VEXVOKE-949889 format. One line per 2 residues: number of its first residue (from 0); their letters; for each residue x, y negated, z of N, C-alpha, C. Coordinates in nm, 3 decimals, always signed. Layout:
REM VEXVOKE-949889
NUM = A = X Y Z X Y Z X Y Z  ...
//
This chain:
REM VEXVOKE-949889
0 = MN = -8.477 -1.255 -0.821 -8.484 -1.390 -0.757 -8.365 -1.457 -0.830  -8.400 -1.606 -0.858 -8.317 -1.704 -0.925 -8.284 -1.797 -0.806
2 = IN = -8.164 -1.887 -0.855 -8.134 -1.980 -0.759 -8.239 -2.064 -0.681  -8.323 -2.108 -0.774 -8.411 -2.184 -0.698 -8.517 -2.106 -0.603
4 = DV = -8.526 -1.989 -0.610 -8.587 -1.910 -0.509 -8.514 -1.883 -0.387  -8.382 -1.864 -0.401 -8.271 -1.825 -0.305 -8.291 -1.968 -0.209
6 = GL = -8.288 -2.108 -0.305 -8.249 -2.221 -0.220 -8.392 -2.245 -0.167  -8.548 -2.205 -0.211 -8.621 -2.249 -0.118 -8.650 -2.151 +0.003
8 = KI = -8.604 -2.025 -0.014 -8.593 -1.942 +0.110 -8.497 -1.994 +0.223  -8.360 -2.052 +0.186 -8.283 -2.099 +0.253 -8.342 -2.203 +0.344
10 = LS = -8.411 -2.290 +0.269 -8.486 -2.424 +0.296 -8.608 -2.393 +0.429  -8.664 -2.292 +0.390 -8.774 -2.242 +0.481 -8.708 -2.185 +0.618
12 = WV = -8.599 -2.109 +0.585 -8.514 -2.070 +0.697 -8.478 -2.187 +0.787  -8.403 -2.285 +0.733 -8.346 -2.374 +0.791 -8.467 -2.488 +0.841
14 = KK = -8.582 -2.498 +0.801 -8.693 -2.566 +0.895 -8.734 -2.491 +0.996  -8.746 -2.363 +0.971 -8.780 -2.245 +1.106 -8.676 -2.279 +1.221
16 = IK = -8.543 -2.295 +1.179 -8.455 -2.294 +1.297 -8.464 -2.409 +1.370  -8.482 -2.519 +1.268 -8.490 -2.674 +1.322 -8.612 -2.712 +1.384
18 = GD = -8.711 -2.632 +1.384 -8.875 -2.659 +1.433 -8.929 -2.770 +1.338  -8.887 -2.751 +1.219 -8.952 -2.870 +1.128 -9.054 -2.760 +1.022
20 = AV = -9.040 -2.663 +1.043 -9.176 -2.594 +0.942 -9.306 -2.647 +0.989  -9.387 -2.660 +0.885 -9.528 -2.720 +0.914 -9.612 -2.575 +0.937
22 = SL = -9.675 -2.583 +1.050 -9.779 -2.485 +1.069 -9.867 -2.484 +1.019  -9.919 -2.376 +0.962 -10.078 -2.354 +0.877 -10.176 -2.343 +0.970
24 = DG = -10.135 -2.271 +1.106 -10.246 -2.195 +1.183 -10.346 -2.340 +1.207  -10.499 -2.297 +1.194 -10.586 -2.356 +1.213 -10.643 -2.422 +1.081
26 = IN = -10.563 -2.400 +0.948 -10.619 -2.439 +0.860 -10.702 -2.335 +0.762  -10.797 -2.353 +0.715 -10.918 -2.260 +0.620 -10.948 -2.178 +0.722
28 = NR = -10.971 -2.202 +0.856 -11.027 -2.081 +0.961 -11.186 -2.137 +0.972  -11.256 -2.245 +0.914 -11.366 -2.247 +0.974 -11.455 -2.303 +0.842
30 = NT = -11.596 -2.303 +0.825 -11.678 -2.371 +0.751 -11.674 -2.490 +0.722  -11.654 -2.564 +0.622 -11.660 -2.678 +0.598 -11.741 -2.731 +0.487
32 = PI = -11.796 -2.871 +0.496 -11.861 -2.929 +0.391 -11.736 -2.929 +0.254  -11.771 -2.893 +0.116 -11.711 -2.904 +0.002 -11.686 -3.034 -0.012
34 = MN = -11.537 -3.052 -0.011 -11.487 -3.235 -0.041 -11.533 -3.285 -0.172  -11.564 -3.380 -0.205 -11.606 -3.453 -0.344 -11.490 -3.557 -0.380
36 = HD = -11.437 -3.529 -0.489 -11.292 -3.596 -0.535 -11.337 -3.707 -0.632  -11.472 -3.761 -0.631 -11.492 -3.852 -0.700 -11.414 -4.008 -0.720
38 = NW = -11.395 -4.028 -0.586 -11.302 -4.157 -0.583 -11.151 -4.120 -0.654  -11.118 -3.999 -0.610 -10.986 -3.965 -0.717 -10.998 -4.008 -0.854
40 = SV = -11.091 -3.944 -0.914 -11.117 -3.967 -1.055 -11.128 -4.088 -1.093  -11.195 -4.174 -1.014 -11.210 -4.330 -1.070 -11.080 -4.389 -1.043
42 = LL = -10.999 -4.364 -0.936 -10.863 -4.448 -0.958 -10.752 -4.378 -1.052  -10.770 -4.245 -1.079 -10.691 -4.212 -1.195 -10.731 -4.247 -1.315
44 = NK = -10.879 -4.260 -1.343 -10.908 -4.274 -1.488 -10.873 -4.459 -1.502  -10.855 -4.516 -1.389 -10.847 -4.677 -1.416 -10.692 -4.695 -1.402
46 = HV = -10.611 -4.606 -1.368 -10.456 -4.635 -1.316 -10.358 -4.571 -1.404  -10.419 -4.457 -1.447 -10.354 -4.344 -1.551 -10.377 -4.340 -1.685
48 = TK = -10.277 -4.360 -1.744 -10.301 -4.347 -1.914 -10.346 -4.201 -1.972  -10.392 -4.196 -2.068 -10.407 -4.074 -2.134 -10.255 -3.988 -2.125
50 = AG = -10.179 -4.083 -2.177 -10.016 -4.037 -2.196 -9.945 -3.995 -2.043  -10.036 -4.034 -1.978 -9.934 -4.002 -1.823 -9.865 -4.126 -1.756
52 = AV = -9.870 -4.215 -1.807 -9.792 -4.384 -1.736 -9.886 -4.384 -1.617  -9.815 -4.411 -1.517 -9.888 -4.418 -1.412 -9.859 -4.573 -1.360
54 = NY = -9.982 -4.660 -1.347 -9.978 -4.786 -1.288 -9.975 -4.816 -1.135  -9.859 -4.802 -1.080 -9.839 -4.815 -0.907 -9.878 -4.944 -0.866
56 = KG = -9.873 -5.048 -0.951 -9.906 -5.149 -0.884 -10.070 -5.143 -0.876  -10.132 -5.120 -0.967 -10.269 -5.093 -0.963 -10.344 -5.009 -0.828
58 = FI = -10.274 -4.899 -0.801 -10.289 -4.852 -0.676 -10.249 -4.927 -0.599  -10.137 -4.980 -0.583 -10.113 -5.089 -0.439 -10.269 -5.150 -0.449
60 = QD = -10.316 -5.220 -0.574 -10.422 -5.310 -0.546 -10.546 -5.264 -0.510  -10.558 -5.126 -0.546 -10.692 -5.077 -0.480 -10.647 -4.968 -0.406
62 = KE = -10.579 -5.036 -0.268 -10.519 -4.934 -0.175 -10.657 -4.907 -0.082  -10.776 -4.989 -0.070 -10.855 -4.973 +0.024 -10.939 -4.821 -0.012
64 = LF = -10.962 -4.854 -0.168 -11.056 -4.689 -0.202 -10.930 -4.592 -0.211  -10.825 -4.617 -0.229 -10.708 -4.528 -0.254 -10.698 -4.450 -0.085
66 = QE = -10.669 -4.541 +0.000 -10.685 -4.482 +0.144 -10.826 -4.426 +0.173  -10.908 -4.450 +0.147 -11.037 -4.382 +0.170 -11.030 -4.252 +0.147
68 = YL = -10.989 -4.264 +0.005 -10.978 -4.079 -0.068 -10.866 -4.028 +0.021  -10.770 -4.084 +0.065 -10.663 -4.004 +0.128 -10.695 -3.960 +0.259
70 = DD = -10.792 -4.025 +0.323 -10.848 -4.000 +0.420 -10.966 -3.885 +0.432  -10.993 -3.893 +0.334 -11.115 -3.792 +0.316 -11.008 -3.668 +0.312
72 = LS = -10.915 -3.665 +0.219 -10.837 -3.532 +0.225 -10.779 -3.496 +0.314  -10.723 -3.598 +0.413 -10.672 -3.542 +0.553 -10.769 -3.476 +0.658
74 = GN = -10.899 -3.550 +0.659 -11.004 -3.506 +0.737 -11.074 -3.387 +0.687  -11.073 -3.353 +0.575 -11.145 -3.213 +0.505 -11.100 -3.113 +0.441
76 = PP = -10.975 -3.046 +0.520 -10.917 -2.930 +0.453 -11.014 -2.810 +0.420  -10.979 -2.747 +0.301 -11.078 -2.624 +0.267 -11.109 -2.539 +0.365
78 = GN = -11.244 -2.505 +0.384 -11.282 -2.406 +0.494 -11.278 -2.243 +0.422  -11.320 -2.152 +0.518 -11.344 -2.027 +0.470 -11.493 -2.020 +0.362
80 = NW = -11.574 -2.111 +0.374 -11.702 -2.103 +0.252 -11.635 -2.165 +0.129  -11.537 -2.197 +0.130 -11.505 -2.284 -0.002 -11.479 -2.192 -0.124
82 = SE = -11.506 -2.188 -0.246 -11.448 -2.093 -0.335 -11.314 -2.087 -0.390  -11.244 -2.018 -0.419 -11.080 -2.031 -0.460 -11.072 -2.139 -0.580
84 = EA = -11.151 -2.172 -0.639 -11.152 -2.287 -0.745 -11.151 -2.409 -0.661  -11.241 -2.398 -0.545 -11.243 -2.545 -0.491 -11.137 -2.566 -0.392
86 = KL = -11.056 -2.473 -0.339 -10.946 -2.475 -0.256 -10.822 -2.486 -0.354  -10.840 -2.470 -0.466 -10.719 -2.480 -0.564 -10.706 -2.623 -0.620
88 = AY = -10.837 -2.660 -0.615 -10.829 -2.811 -0.676 -10.836 -2.922 -0.568  -10.850 -2.883 -0.454 -10.843 -2.951 -0.326 -10.683 -2.995 -0.258
90 = WM = -10.606 -2.846 -0.301 -10.462 -2.862 -0.266 -10.382 -2.939 -0.418  -10.401 -2.944 -0.525 -10.376 -2.993 -0.634 -10.387 -3.150 -0.640
92 = NA = -10.528 -3.178 -0.639 -10.547 -3.341 -0.612 -10.449 -3.387 -0.460  -10.446 -3.290 -0.354 -10.395 -3.357 -0.211 -10.246 -3.386 -0.268
94 = YN = -10.162 -3.260 -0.346 -10.037 -3.296 -0.406 -10.025 -3.427 -0.460  -10.085 -3.436 -0.543 -10.091 -3.559 -0.664 -10.119 -3.684 -0.594
96 = AF = -10.213 -3.653 -0.505 -10.233 -3.811 -0.427 -10.150 -3.842 -0.330  -10.081 -3.759 -0.245 -9.998 -3.788 -0.143 -9.884 -3.828 -0.219
98 = TV = -9.831 -3.788 -0.345 -9.722 -3.834 -0.402 -9.706 -3.954 -0.441  -9.835 -4.025 -0.488 -9.851 -4.154 -0.560 -9.851 -4.245 -0.441
100 = KL = -9.884 -4.178 -0.322 -9.899 -4.236 -0.165 -9.744 -4.282 -0.142  -9.668 -4.179 -0.154 -9.540 -4.175 -0.125 -9.469 -4.311 -0.202
102 = II = -9.501 -4.283 -0.314 -9.385 -4.411 -0.414 -9.459 -4.504 -0.398  -9.579 -4.555 -0.370 -9.631 -4.682 -0.305 -9.592 -4.738 -0.200
104 = DN = -9.582 -4.645 -0.110 -9.525 -4.710 +0.022 -9.366 -4.729 -0.006  -9.305 -4.662 -0.061 -9.162 -4.709 -0.120 -9.139 -4.779 -0.250
106 = YP = -9.261 -4.873 -0.284 -9.216 -4.928 -0.409 -9.178 -5.073 -0.417  -9.080 -5.112 -0.489 -9.053 -5.074 -0.594 -8.914 -4.968 -0.608
108 = LK = -8.919 -4.842 -0.686 -8.781 -4.781 -0.707 -8.781 -4.712 -0.814  -8.664 -4.652 -0.868 -8.658 -4.621 -0.989 -8.703 -4.440 -1.021
110 = SI = -8.685 -4.404 -0.902 -8.712 -4.247 -0.908 -8.745 -4.199 -0.755  -8.822 -4.097 -0.742 -8.863 -4.029 -0.636 -8.748 -4.016 -0.555
112 = KD = -8.648 -3.972 -0.627 -8.497 -3.904 -0.549 -8.456 -3.992 -0.441  -8.519 -4.120 -0.492 -8.422 -4.261 -0.411 -8.477 -4.241 -0.296
114 = IG = -8.613 -4.163 -0.257 -8.628 -4.183 -0.102 -8.606 -4.064 -0.020  -8.576 -4.080 +0.090 -8.527 -3.971 +0.187 -8.354 -3.977 +0.177
116 = DG = -8.287 -3.909 +0.261 -8.149 -3.887 +0.268 -8.122 -3.774 +0.351  -8.005 -3.758 +0.344 -7.939 -3.669 +0.419 -7.928 -3.505 +0.326
118 = LP = -7.921 -3.414 +0.353 -7.902 -3.291 +0.296 -7.984 -3.255 +0.204  -7.960 -3.207 +0.069 -8.071 -3.181 -0.057 -8.140 -3.057 +0.002
120 = MV = -8.273 -3.073 -0.041 -8.377 -2.958 +0.003 -8.370 -2.924 +0.152  -8.337 -3.043 +0.238 -8.357 -3.048 +0.374 -8.407 -3.175 +0.414
122 = NS = -8.368 -3.297 +0.354 -8.446 -3.431 +0.403 -8.466 -3.474 +0.260  -8.501 -3.407 +0.158 -8.547 -3.465 +0.061 -8.691 -3.551 +0.048
124 = PW = -8.726 -3.624 -0.061 -8.873 -3.697 -0.057 -8.968 -3.587 -0.024  -8.969 -3.435 -0.053 -9.056 -3.369 -0.043 -9.069 -3.258 +0.087
126 = DI = -8.972 -3.318 +0.169 -8.982 -3.262 +0.296 -9.025 -3.392 +0.424  -9.044 -3.506 +0.380 -9.096 -3.582 +0.486 -9.243 -3.556 +0.519
128 = KF = -9.268 -3.571 +0.625 -9.405 -3.542 +0.704 -9.475 -3.700 +0.729  -9.530 -3.750 +0.595 -9.589 -3.873 +0.605 -9.727 -3.861 +0.588
130 = FK = -9.787 -3.732 +0.610 -9.941 -3.756 +0.605 -9.985 -3.634 +0.679  -10.124 -3.614 +0.718 -10.188 -3.537 +0.784 -10.300 -3.412 +0.673
132 = IG = -10.306 -3.315 +0.707 -10.404 -3.217 +0.686 -10.477 -3.193 +0.824  -10.626 -3.224 +0.832 -10.650 -3.160 +0.961 -10.578 -3.257 +1.039
134 = KT = -10.538 -3.213 +1.160 -10.414 -3.263 +1.265 -10.295 -3.232 +1.272  -10.273 -3.155 +1.122 -10.131 -3.113 +1.126 -10.042 -3.212 +1.043
136 = DF = -9.911 -3.238 +1.069 -9.781 -3.312 +0.996 -9.798 -3.237 +0.888  -9.787 -3.313 +0.776 -9.775 -3.209 +0.634 -9.657 -3.318 +0.556
138 = DL = -9.603 -3.193 +0.463 -9.500 -3.252 +0.367 -9.557 -3.196 +0.226  -9.489 -3.234 +0.145 -9.533 -3.205 -0.009 -9.505 -3.077 -0.034
140 = NT = -9.346 -3.013 +0.015 -9.309 -2.921 -0.019 -9.385 -2.793 +0.060  -9.471 -2.799 +0.170 -9.530 -2.732 +0.231 -9.673 -2.702 +0.127
142 = IE = -9.732 -2.795 +0.082 -9.830 -2.752 -0.021 -9.800 -2.677 -0.156  -9.666 -2.743 -0.203 -9.637 -2.674 -0.300 -9.602 -2.504 -0.288
144 = HE = -9.505 -2.511 -0.198 -9.434 -2.394 -0.181 -9.513 -2.283 -0.089  -9.568 -2.329 +0.007 -9.618 -2.245 +0.114 -9.778 -2.204 +0.070
146 = IL = -9.820 -2.293 +0.021 -9.985 -2.300 -0.028 -10.023 -2.240 -0.158  -9.975 -2.351 -0.264 -10.026 -2.342 -0.416 -9.979 -2.201 -0.430
148 = RK = -9.824 -2.189 -0.448 -9.737 -2.088 -0.470 -9.750 -1.933 -0.394  -9.816 -1.959 -0.278 -9.781 -1.796 -0.228 -9.948 -1.764 -0.195
150 = QF = -10.053 -1.878 -0.203 -10.170 -1.832 -0.155 -10.256 -1.830 -0.304  -10.217 -1.860 -0.400 -10.260 -1.867 -0.537 -10.182 -1.784 -0.648
152 = TE = -10.216 -1.694 -0.708 -10.124 -1.632 -0.818 -10.190 -1.707 -0.942  -10.139 -1.839 -0.937 -10.159 -1.917 -1.046 -10.038 -2.021 -1.122
154 = PR = -9.986 -1.955 -1.199 -9.888 -2.033 -1.255 -9.891 -2.181 -1.313  -10.014 -2.180 -1.372 -10.073 -2.312 -1.434 -10.070 -2.407 -1.330
156 = IH = -10.045 -2.394 -1.222 -10.042 -2.527 -1.127 -9.913 -2.599 -1.149  -9.833 -2.542 -1.203 -9.679 -2.615 -1.246 -9.697 -2.727 -1.344
158 = FA = -9.834 -2.726 -1.415 -9.854 -2.816 -1.536 -9.943 -2.904 -1.467  -10.025 -2.898 -1.352 -10.104 -2.984 -1.301 -10.069 -3.041 -1.162
160 = IN = -9.950 -3.022 -1.100 -9.906 -3.116 -0.982 -9.775 -3.188 -1.043  -9.774 -3.294 -0.998 -9.723 -3.426 -1.066 -9.582 -3.477 -0.986
162 = CA = -9.484 -3.467 -0.997 -9.378 -3.512 -0.909 -9.343 -3.663 -0.932  -9.433 -3.750 -0.991 -9.392 -3.892 -1.011 -9.282 -3.918 -1.103
164 = SV = -9.228 -3.817 -1.207 -9.121 -3.817 -1.267 -9.169 -3.797 -1.425  -9.048 -3.853 -1.542 -9.088 -3.866 -1.659 -9.095 -3.725 -1.709
166 = SC = -8.990 -3.629 -1.677 -9.021 -3.475 -1.708 -9.133 -3.394 -1.651  -9.177 -3.463 -1.537 -9.316 -3.367 -1.493 -9.430 -3.366 -1.599
168 = PK = -9.495 -3.258 -1.606 -9.639 -3.261 -1.660 -9.677 -3.380 -1.638  -9.761 -3.401 -1.737 -9.857 -3.565 -1.699 -9.945 -3.543 -1.596
170 = LR = -9.922 -3.654 -1.505 -10.032 -3.668 -1.405 -10.191 -3.697 -1.479  -10.292 -3.611 -1.486 -10.417 -3.603 -1.500 -10.510 -3.722 -1.468
172 = NE = -10.564 -3.769 -1.581 -10.633 -3.904 -1.541 -10.799 -3.869 -1.499  -10.778 -3.754 -1.419 -10.943 -3.710 -1.353 -10.873 -3.661 -1.259
174 = AF = -10.979 -3.609 -1.163 -10.930 -3.526 -1.065 -10.978 -3.389 -1.095  -10.890 -3.277 -1.008 -10.944 -3.140 -1.031 -11.049 -3.108 -0.968
176 = VA = -11.151 -3.028 -1.034 -11.264 -3.004 -0.950 -11.307 -2.841 -1.015  -11.372 -2.800 -0.875 -11.404 -2.628 -0.899 -11.466 -2.600 -1.025
178 = QA = -11.551 -2.684 -1.084 -11.685 -2.650 -1.187 -11.592 -2.646 -1.290  -11.512 -2.708 -1.312 -11.418 -2.758 -1.431 -11.274 -2.703 -1.473
180 = LE = -11.226 -2.620 -1.355 -11.091 -2.617 -1.304 -11.064 -2.504 -1.405  -11.068 -2.404 -1.464 -11.034 -2.320 -1.553 -11.004 -2.419 -1.686
182 = QQ = -11.084 -2.467 -1.760 -11.068 -2.555 -1.859 -10.976 -2.684 -1.835  -10.954 -2.737 -1.715 -10.862 -2.840 -1.696 -10.716 -2.779 -1.707
184 = LE = -10.701 -2.688 -1.625 -10.564 -2.568 -1.630 -10.538 -2.544 -1.760  -10.623 -2.500 -1.842 -10.601 -2.457 -1.984 -10.539 -2.600 -2.078
186 = EQ = -10.619 -2.687 -2.061 -10.580 -2.841 -2.116 -10.447 -2.856 -2.068  -10.431 -2.866 -1.938 -10.278 -2.910 -1.888 -10.197 -2.857 -1.945
188 = SI = -10.210 -2.683 -1.931 -10.105 -2.599 -2.010 -10.081 -2.612 -2.154  -10.172 -2.654 -2.267 -10.166 -2.666 -2.368 -10.090 -2.772 -2.422
190 = DF = -10.118 -2.904 -2.336 -10.087 -3.057 -2.325 -9.914 -3.010 -2.318  -9.895 -2.964 -2.210 -9.728 -2.940 -2.168 -9.659 -2.886 -2.254
192 = LT = -9.719 -2.757 -2.323 -9.633 -2.678 -2.384 -9.642 -2.696 -2.519  -9.712 -2.842 -2.564 -9.696 -2.851 -2.709 -9.637 -3.026 -2.696
194 = DS = -9.607 -3.049 -2.588 -9.564 -3.200 -2.579 -9.407 -3.202 -2.628  -9.370 -3.247 -2.741 -9.233 -3.258 -2.753 -9.110 -3.314 -2.687
196 = NR = -9.167 -3.376 -2.594 -9.101 -3.462 -2.493 -9.053 -3.384 -2.395  -9.145 -3.284 -2.339 -9.117 -3.187 -2.246 -9.044 -3.048 -2.267
198 = NL = -9.091 -3.017 -2.413 -9.051 -2.871 -2.455 -9.023 -2.895 -2.579  -8.942 -2.873 -2.666 -8.904 -2.879 -2.816 -8.890 -2.700 -2.839
200 = IG = -8.959 -2.685 -2.905 -9.002 -2.535 -2.990 -8.998 -2.563 -3.136  -8.878 -2.470 -3.158 -8.830 -2.443 -3.264 -8.840 -2.308 -3.320
202 = PN = -8.801 -2.283 -3.458 -8.797 -2.118 -3.533 -8.665 -2.056 -3.444  -8.574 -2.137 -3.434 -8.474 -2.066 -3.403 -8.411 -2.089 -3.255
204 = ES = -8.429 -2.192 -3.212 -8.399 -2.220 -3.077 -8.525 -2.328 -2.994  -8.540 -2.245 -2.870 -8.652 -2.329 -2.794 -8.585 -2.393 -2.655
206 = KL = -8.602 -2.525 -2.644 -8.515 -2.595 -2.562 -8.666 -2.615 -2.429  -8.682 -2.562 -2.329 -8.783 -2.567 -2.262 -8.754 -2.659 -2.136
208 = SK = -8.865 -2.688 -2.063 -8.855 -2.755 -1.939 -8.783 -2.685 -1.827  -8.700 -2.747 -1.742 -8.673 -2.689 -1.613 -8.773 -2.603 -1.546
210 = IF = -8.881 -2.647 -1.546 -8.986 -2.573 -1.476 -8.985 -2.439 -1.505  -8.964 -2.394 -1.651 -8.967 -2.263 -1.671 -8.865 -2.187 -1.640
212 = DW = -8.734 -2.253 -1.582 -8.638 -2.187 -1.514 -8.637 -2.196 -1.379  -8.680 -2.294 -1.298 -8.714 -2.303 -1.145 -8.809 -2.182 -1.112
214 = FK = -8.930 -2.202 -1.168 -9.039 -2.151 -1.130 -9.043 -2.008 -1.176  -8.957 -1.939 -1.261 -8.994 -1.833 -1.385 -9.038 -1.701 -1.308
216 = SD = -9.010 -1.692 -1.173 -9.055 -1.562 -1.102 -9.223 -1.617 -1.078  -9.290 -1.705 -1.086 -9.441 -1.761 -1.089 -9.505 -1.690 -1.199
218 = FL = -9.449 -1.751 -1.314 -9.460 -1.697 -1.452 -9.490 -1.538 -1.485  -9.381 -1.491 -1.429 -9.356 -1.319 -1.463 -9.441 -1.242 -1.372
220 = KQ = -9.534 -1.314 -1.297 -9.649 -1.247 -1.188 -9.753 -1.187 -1.325  -9.772 -1.284 -1.408 -9.896 -1.241 -1.502 -9.844 -1.187 -1.616
222 = SP = -9.715 -1.218 -1.685 -9.706 -1.168 -1.814 -9.561 -1.181 -1.846  -9.485 -1.134 -1.947 -9.368 -1.170 -1.980 -9.346 -1.323 -2.023
224 = LD = -9.253 -1.425 -1.961 -9.243 -1.553 -1.992 -9.239 -1.593 -2.162  -9.226 -1.519 -2.250 -9.235 -1.532 -2.361 -9.400 -1.538 -2.417
226 = EF = -9.445 -1.440 -2.377 -9.587 -1.423 -2.391 -9.687 -1.513 -2.316  -9.627 -1.581 -2.233 -9.693 -1.684 -2.170 -9.683 -1.809 -2.229
228 = IA = -9.599 -1.823 -2.301 -9.555 -1.976 -2.348 -9.615 -1.946 -2.495  -9.600 -1.838 -2.551 -9.657 -1.834 -2.701 -9.825 -1.825 -2.682
230 = KY = -9.876 -1.822 -2.572 -10.017 -1.835 -2.570 -10.073 -1.959 -2.605  -9.975 -2.068 -2.527 -10.000 -2.225 -2.517 -9.943 -2.254 -2.660
232 = NP = -9.856 -2.227 -2.734 -9.800 -2.281 -2.810 -9.759 -2.156 -2.914  -9.844 -2.158 -3.013 -9.804 -2.048 -3.123 -9.701 -2.039 -3.222
234 = KF = -9.634 -2.179 -3.211 -9.498 -2.198 -3.269 -9.389 -2.138 -3.210  -9.392 -2.097 -3.077 -9.292 -2.030 -3.015 -9.250 -1.897 -3.078
236 = NK = -9.133 -1.899 -3.104 -9.078 -1.735 -3.139 -9.000 -1.710 -3.021  -9.084 -1.559 -3.017 -9.041 -1.489 -2.888 -8.872 -1.441 -2.914
238 = EA = -8.824 -1.447 -3.030 -8.685 -1.378 -3.086 -8.589 -1.510 -3.061  -8.640 -1.644 -3.014 -8.585 -1.756 -3.045 -8.491 -1.761 -2.923
240 = KI = -8.352 -1.820 -2.925 -8.277 -1.869 -2.812 -8.356 -1.987 -2.740  -8.340 -1.935 -2.612 -8.414 -2.029 -2.506 -8.288 -2.105 -2.429
242 = EY = -8.292 -2.235 -2.430 -8.223 -2.342 -2.343 -8.296 -2.408 -2.256  -8.265 -2.484 -2.140 -8.366 -2.560 -2.070 -8.282 -2.687 -2.076
244 = LP = -8.396 -2.825 -2.090 -8.357 -2.942 -2.130 -8.317 -2.988 -1.990  -8.271 -3.101 -1.977 -8.207 -3.181 -1.873 -8.369 -3.241 -1.824
246 = YD = -8.355 -3.259 -1.653 -8.481 -3.302 -1.617 -8.474 -3.463 -1.589  -8.581 -3.551 -1.641 -8.563 -3.683 -1.609 -8.644 -3.699 -1.515
248 = WN = -8.591 -3.750 -1.394 -8.627 -3.807 -1.259 -8.682 -3.947 -1.250  -8.645 -4.029 -1.349 -8.696 -4.138 -1.385 -8.847 -4.146 -1.337
250 = LN = -8.895 -4.271 -1.272 -9.018 -4.274 -1.225 -9.137 -4.296 -1.354  -9.228 -4.223 -1.376 -9.352 -4.209 -1.461 -9.427 -4.319 -1.470
252 = E = -9.367 -4.445 -1.482 -9.462 -4.549 -1.503 -9.470 -4.652 -1.633
//
């Protein structure tokens, strides 16, 4: 268990003590119509470049269609009858869409970390309950750490969810959908690990994204970390020295 895992456990404990933990009771406990993410694809294709630059002003201009999609997310949590792929696509889209919502609600700003105040990992922007799933008040950390990381054995989520920052994996300019999810996750993984702005792979030394340090335990669930990285970037030398790059939290616009 690394320091990030310890910190998240402490955060979870503090939230429970304070009564701030999000209750997942009532989520995924009935059959529901499978949600359509077409509106999210329309918005992403219009306002996110292939390079991952986000036009937040464009999302503000399209606020009616964006709010319609957010309302669909809030009113249609995954049901028992959904496939695992449909559930995973829903939660990744929800994380990304509500992150954009958080940014435009506080726009203009230089960094997502400018939002929120108080103790780190307690009153951070990821702990603000600013949206609902079903009838439950939600925050972004609950989606990432209590749902995506706990309910799915899928380390590639870390290349699919976007924290509105330069060092994050690119925000994909189409929605994740169940029928194409495997291909989409593979493309996100290859893109992230071959992007020299986010991972510098060299013959004798590799400087990796801090994501591999923060969430190492997730990647180790399936294979050794060096094997995972080499799968998506054949230039990676398993014997090379590994360091981690500083994380750029400036806004990805």
